[in-house]
Structures are given as structure tokens and as C-alpha cells.
N, C-alpha and C positions, 0 to 999 in steps of 0.2 A: 253822175256832177246834177251835182242842181245850178240850171240855168240862169235863174235870179238868185246867185247866194247874198249874204248879209255880206257887204262889201266893208265895212270897220266893222270886226267884231266884238273890238277894244276900246273905249276911249283913254285921253291920254293918263287918266289916272288910275287905267289898268282894267276900271269896272266894264264889263259886259253894255256896247247900247243895243239900248231902246228896244230894235226892230230885230236881234238874236234875242233879244230877254221875249220877246210878244211869239215867235215861233216855242222860245222851249215851254212857254206857259202852253200853248195849246197842243202840245203834244203830254206833257205833265195831265190833263184835263185828258187826256184819252185813258192814261197809262195809270189813271186815281183807282179807273172803277176796278180795272184787273188785281190792283195791288190790294186796296184793300178786300175786295173777295173772296181774294185767298185766306185773308185770315177770320172777318167773319162767319165764314161757313163751319171752323172750329167750333166755335162756342154753342151753335145749334145742335152739333150730335143727337145730347142727349136729346132734344127735341123731336128732330128726324126718326129717333127711333122708338120713342114712345107715339108719333103722329101717323106712322107710319107701318105700326106693328111688326118692327124687324128687330134684329139682333145690331150689337158694335162691331161683326164681322162682317158681314151685308152692307151695313152703309158706310161702313169706310171708303166702300170703293166709289162711294159719291166725291171723296180725297183722291182714290188713286188713282181712280180712274182718269181724273183732270187731271195729274201730273204725268203720269204718260200722255195722253193726248198734247200738253204741251212738250216733254219730250221729245216726240218724234215731232212733234212742228217745228224743231227750232233749226238743224240743215234745210228746213223747206225755206225758212224765209231771206236766207242771204241767195239760195238761186231767185225766189221771185224777185225781188230787188232787183236785183242783173236784169229780169227775162222783161216783169211789167213798169220798173219802176218805184221810188217810194212812194210819192204821194198814192198811187193807185190802192197797191199794197196797205198803206194806211191805214183807206176808208177797207178795203175788203175784211183787214183785223177785225175794226169796231165795227161791223159790221155782222160778222160772222160773233164777235162776240157778244152783239148784241138784240141777236137772236139767240142764241143758245139761253141767254139769262131771266130771256122774256119765256121760253119754253120752261123752262127747270122753272120758274115760279107756278105754273100751270100745271107741273108736274101732279099723275094724278097716283104713281106706287111707285116703290121704291128703284125699279127697273128704269123708269122712263127717264127719274129724277137723273140716272147715273147715267143713262144712254144723253139726255140732255147739257148733263158737265162735261162728257167725254167735248161735246158742242163748242161749248164753252171755252174749254183747256185750248181747244186747236188755234181760236181767237186768241185767245194771252200767252200761247205758244208762238206765234208771230206777232204780237203788240210788242213786247217787251225788246227783242232785237233790231224790232223798226224805230222803234223810237232811239235806241239809241244812232241808231245808223243815222237817222233826220237830223240827228242833234248835230252829227258830228262832220257831215257834209256843211251844213249849215253854217258853223263856224269858221269854216274853209281852214283847216287847218292851226285854227289861232286857238291861246286862250285857253286849250280841250279843259285845264286842270278844273277851272273854273266852267266851264259847262259840264262836268257829269259832276262835280259838287250842287252845283244845281240837279242835276235830271238827280241823283239819289236822293236827293230829300223827302220825298213821300217813301221812299226803300227803308229808311229811315224810323220813320212816325208809325209808317202802317202797321208794325206789330203795335206802336201803344195803342193810336185810337180807335186800328181797326177789331180787335176784340167786343172793347166799350158800346162804339159803334150800332155791332153785331147784335150786344145783350141789350140793346135798349132798342133797336126795332124789333127784335124777336119776339121780345115783353110785351111793348104796345102791340105792334100788327102783327108779327106770327112768322113764321120763317119764310114764309112765302117773298115778303118782303125784303129777306135781303137780297134774294135776287132783281126784283123789280128794282130797285133803287137805282140800279145801274142801268134805267130804261135814259133817265135824261140823263147822265152823265154823257151818257153814248151819243145822242143826238146830239147833244152843247156841240163834243168833240166835233163828231161829223161836220157840221155844218161850220164850224170854224176853219175845218182846218179845208174841206172845198173853198172857200172864200181866200183863207190868207193865207196857205201855204202854198210854198215858189212849188212851179211844177221840175217832174225830173227830169234830162234827159237820158232815154232805156240805152242803155250799151248795144256796140251792134252786134259784141259777141259776149257768149254766156255759155256757163258747163252744162251739160246737158245733166238732171237728179238722176241718182242712182235710185228711180220706182224699184226696183228689185229686194234693191239695199231693204227699204222703208217697209216691201210688204212681209221682207225675212223677218224685220227685226223688232216690228210691232205686236207682228202675234208672236214674235217669242217671250218678248217679255211679258204680253197682259198672260200667258200661257202657265211661268213658273211665276208671276205674283199670285195670278188661283193658285194654283200649286199652293203658295203659301196659305192662303186664305182658309184650304181646306183641309189642311193639316193635320187640325184640331177633330175632325171627322170620327167617327167612328170606327173599331178596328174593320169590322165589315168589308165598308164601303172606302177605307182610304186609300185602300187600291185604284180603285174609278175616279173617286174622285178627287185628288190631291196627285197620285203614281201616275196614272194615265197624259193628265195635260205636263208634272214636270217631264216626262222622257221627248213628249210631244215637243215642247220647248225648248228644253236641249238640244235637242236634233236641230233644232229652228235657226237654231246658236249657230251651231256649229256652221251649217251651210250659208250662214250668212258670213261667217268670219270665213268663210273658204273662199265667199262671191266676193268680198270687199277687197280680199291681197289681189284675186286676178281683174277686180276693176284698176286698180293702180300701177298693174304692172301691163295689161294694157294699152295701146295710142289711143282711146277713145277719149275725149275730152267730160267724162263724167266724174262727180263731183258724188263721191264716196259719203254716204251717211256718218262715220268714223273711218278716219284716215290712221289705219293700224300700224302704219309706220311712228306714226309720234312716240306707239308706244315700246320703242328702240329706248327711250330714252327714262334710267331708272326715274328721275324727279314726276318725269311723267305718269308713268305706270304707279308709284306710287302717290302720286296726287290726287290722281282717280279715283282708286280705293277710299282714300282717303275723304275726297268731296262726297264715294255713296257714300261712309258711315254715316258721313258729317248732317247729310240730305236725311236720313235717317233716323239718325239723334235727333234732329230738330222735327220733321217730320209726325214722329212719332211722339215726343213731347208734345206736341200745339195738339194732337189728337189726344194723350193721356190724360193730361192736368185741366183741362176744359170739364173732363168727365168725372174724375177726382175731387173737384168743387163740388159739383153739382152730387153726386153722388156719394160722398165720404160727407163730406160739409156741409149740405146741403144748402147750401147757395142755386140762388134762382141764376138766369142766364146774364141778366146787367152788373152782379156783384160777382158773376164769374168773369166777368169782361175785366172790372176792376179791380179785381185780386192778379188778370196775366200783364198790369200796367210794371211794375216792378224789373220784370224779363223782360220787356223791350226797354225801358231807362237802361239795365246795366247793358243792351245789346247797342244800345246809342251812344253811353260815357265813353265803352269799348274803342269804338268804331271811328270814335274822334281824334283817338290820339294813336291805335295800333300800327297806322297808313306810316306814319313815319317811324316808329319803333323797328318795324320790318324790315327796312332800309342798313340798320344798323347792329342788329342780332335778326342769330343767327336761324333760318326759317321753322325748324324743324323741333329750335328748342321753343320759339313761341306756339307752334303746333301743340306739343307737347302738353306745360303749363296751361294753356289754353281749355285741352281734356283737362285734364286735371284738375280747373277750378270746377268745371262743368263736372264732372262725374262727385266731386268735393258737395258741390247743390245738389245733383237727383241721389247720392246716396240714402240720406234723410229720410226721403219719404218713405221710407222702406220702413220707417222705425218709429215717427208719430203720427198720433191718432187725431180726432173728429178734432178733439180738446184740445191741439197744439196752438200756441200762441201768436194770432195774425203777425203780429209781429216778427214771428222766427218765422213763418214761413214767408211772409215775404222778399223777409233778406236772404232763403235759398232761392228764392227766384231772383232775385237781386244775381245774386252768384250765380246758378247757370247762364245768365243773360250776359254776364261778363264774360265769363268763358266759354259759350259761344262766339260774342264777336271778336272774342283774342283769338282764337283760331281758324276761323274760316279765311279771313284775306292772306293772312302767311301761306296757307294751302295753294290759295290762288299763284302767290310767287312762286310759290317752290315750282308749277305745274309750267310756265313759261320758260322756266331756268335749262339755258342751252338751246331751243329751237331756233329755228332758223328763222328770217324775217315770212318766209310763203307759208310756214307753217304756224302761224300765231293765228289766224282765222278759221283754222281745224280745228284747233287746242282749243278756242274760246269755246267755240259749241259743243266739242265734245266734253268739254269740264260742267257745260253747263246740263250735259244732257244726263251724266252718272248724276250729277248734283240732285235732277230730278227721280230718274230710277230710284236713287236710295232714299227719296223719299218716299214714293212710291211702297218701297218693298220694309220700308221701315214702318208703316201706317198698317202695313197689311199684316205685319210679324206682332206688331204690339197689340193688333187688335185681336187677334186669336191666343193670343194668351191671357189678354183681358177675357175675355169672350168664356173660353174655358176654364180662367179660377170662378170668374161668377157662376156659371152654370155646377164649379165643382160643389162653391160651398151653395147652392140653391141660393131659398130664403131664411139664410137663419142668422140676419140682424144685420145689425150693423160693424159687428164686430170681426162678422164672416167676409163684407163686403170690403172692411178695412185690410183686411189681410190678402185677401186677392188683388188689390191693387198695391197693397205692400211687395207683393210675387213680379208681376209686373215690373213697379220699379227698378225689383232686382234683371228684370230681361233688359230695361230702358240702359243700367248701369252698365251691365255686359258689354254693350253693343260702343261702350263708351270706352273700357276697358279693351276693346281690341282696336280700336282706332289709335287707345295710344302704343299701342302695340306693333301698330304698322306704320307708327312714325317712325321708329327704328331703323326702318328700310331706305329713306330719304338720309343720305350724308349730310357728313356735315359740313358747310363751307366754312374757311379757315379763313377770318377777320368779315368783314360787313356783306352781309346776306345779299345776293346777287338780284334784281331784281331782273323783271322780263327784256 
């Protein structure tokens, strides 16, 4: 608990008091760097591939490694705040992200960039949950709706402005500067947090971190994603490059499941990485699968679309960022009212509607050529944004349905992990499909490249169809949809 909380978070008019708003702004400065970085890197994938003389399937690990690192750090954040205090861990998370940004900027090859992006992902994985925790603590349990609406603003606008800013930076200064730009932001956030954020009391007791579980799950996921990235290798080498990592990854995943079950049954105070008892809920199980698939669709499209605009339509990095604005606007428009609608319409109906709309926007990219009208392309991207924005929030609502109060924190961690892991798998899968199709067509001209992207968009559409089918597993709720 914060020892010097904001005593009057709202005034008589229901507005947030300046003292609380000041804390929120300080926290948002730190979160801004991580949010923008996530969206800026995607528009630089084509540039990174050319400058580092590598392939799309290799460079996608710059995104995949970042997402995997974030997913494994999420369960650590809650334990770290309870053990060391919120302010201290906020400063640590910013310092780790800053170090990862500096090192990523000075990377000399693909391997070094991937490793430093993993370090950056560890910092980002700490930043987001700690940011929310400190904001809620500062509010003292009052006006949480207003507090969270302010804290969510960067997440709404980052998909719109991040790609454009990334395009400007890459075109004017080079890809190194999409990481260097984090340096002044992080330094400002650290100084302000050090001087202005209230100190935290460190609780006397806290659950022990399940280090064994992390050591099992992290390599298991990395090996499974690596197996996917090697799935397109030759028949002679596929067993060694994909089959063996797949087998080891599945083995470690099985051991992790057994270990997590024993942790909850034991009398220890260890906090499992993922509480497997949550999956007794049909809502939660289906929601986690859907979050995995939605994460895969989202990350896959964020990887594929910038490459499509640069390789098929011949856009530079700046215009690539501008092309992605309609999708961000569609997400922003939907998220502004989907929350209220979720309280009155069953979550399954909204999820499937959102996914169908997403499918309607994705499928035409398998047919349109490089000369298609920019208006048509913009409309399709806007439709994709509407669908993606409209499907995510109802899934989150469905995940919490029927859970006990003491399960909410574990569910929050698990849902975030599944969404990030899905993003890592989606990036790897789409990169493999695209790389194989491009290699198959060779350098046969723009028509062949367009066909390669058409096949890859069909793969993205297939993931969306699977998600629509999984949504049927969610029971229909009679009357108004139940919230958490």
C-alpha cells in the first residue's frame, strides 16, 4: 500500500484531483516508450531484413523474442511488487527497458538484436502491470473507471501514431533510432518517478516465486516457437531443426503442467506461473484459447501488413506507417463503445461478430493486386481494426465470468500471458508461410510476390476462422452478459 496516498482522488465535480493526475502522467511517460516501441518496430522489419542481410523468418524473432520475454515477465511483476515495493520495481523496469533500448540500437547483427530485444521485452513485461498497479494504488480504490480511462489512452492511440512515428524515424535517421528515441523518454520517466512518486510500504509477507515453473515454461515456449520457425526447412533437415525442438518443447510443457499441479496441491506459499485450476471453468478455457488466437492474428497482421505495403505496393517506411492509420482508427472507434455493449449483449455473439468482421477485412487482401484503389485498401484496414477492437474486450469479460474473487489476479496474469504467447506464435507462423512462398516464387516479378502475399493472407484468414469456431465453445448467457 502507498504510504502517502492521494487522499482526495476526485473533487466535488467527479474530476480527478491534480495530485492523482500528476502521478498518472508520470506513469504514462514511462509506459509511452514501451507502447510506441512495440508498434514502431513492425514498420522497420523490411529495413532490418535488408540492412542485416537476413530473412523474414529470422528477423521475426526480433518481435517474437520480445513478446515471449514479456509473457514470462508478467507473473514476476506481481511477486516483485509485493516483495520489493511498487516504486522501486517501477524504477527497475524502466532501467531494464532503457538498457535494452540502448543495446538494441547498437546491435551489429541479427543475433545481437534479438538478444537485446529480449532484454527490452523483460523491461516492458514489468512496465505494463506495474503501471496499472501503481495507478490503482494511488487512486485508493476511488474513481477507478476514470483512472483506467486515462491510463488506457496511450494504448488506444499508439496503434495510430506509433507506425507513423516509426516510419518517420526510420526514413530520416535509420532503424537504430527507433530504439534510441526511448533513451530521453526513459530518463525523464526515471527522474520524475524518483522525485515525485510516493514511497511504497513493502508487505511483510508474500508468496514465493515459482522459479522452477518459469524455468520449465520459458524454454518450452521458446522451443515450440522455434520449431514453428523451422517448419519450412528442407525434408532432410526438418527432423533436426524442427522435430527435435518440438519434442523437447512438448516434454518440458508436460513437465510444467505436472509441476504446476503439484505446486497448488502442496502446502507451500509458492505462486504458480499459471494457476491450472482456472481451466476448470469452460469460460476461462475457451477465452484463453481465443486470446491466444486473437494475439496470433493481431501480431501476424502487424508483421504482414507493413511488409505487404513495402514489397507489393512499393511504399516507403513513412507511407507504410500512414497506411496503417485506418486500422488504428477502427480499433479506437470500436473500443469507445464496445465495453458498454458487452454489458447488454452476450460475449459470444460479440466475439464472433468481431471475428467475422475481421475476416471480411482480411480475405480481400488475397485477391487485390498492387494497383488496387487506395480507398479500398484503407476501408479494408478500417474494417479489420473494427473487428479486432470489437472482439478483444468481450473475450476478456468472458474470461472472468464465474471466477471467485481470489482467482481474479491469477486470471489477469494468465490471460495476458496467453495473448502474448499467441502473438509470438502468430508472428513465427506468418513469417514462415511468407518466407516459403517468397522462396518458392524466387525473383519472378511483382506478380509472383503478390501471389506469395495472397497465400499468406489466406493463412491469416485461416487463424480467424479457427477463432470463430472456438468461440462456439463459450456457452450463451441468457439475458445480459455477465461481467467479471
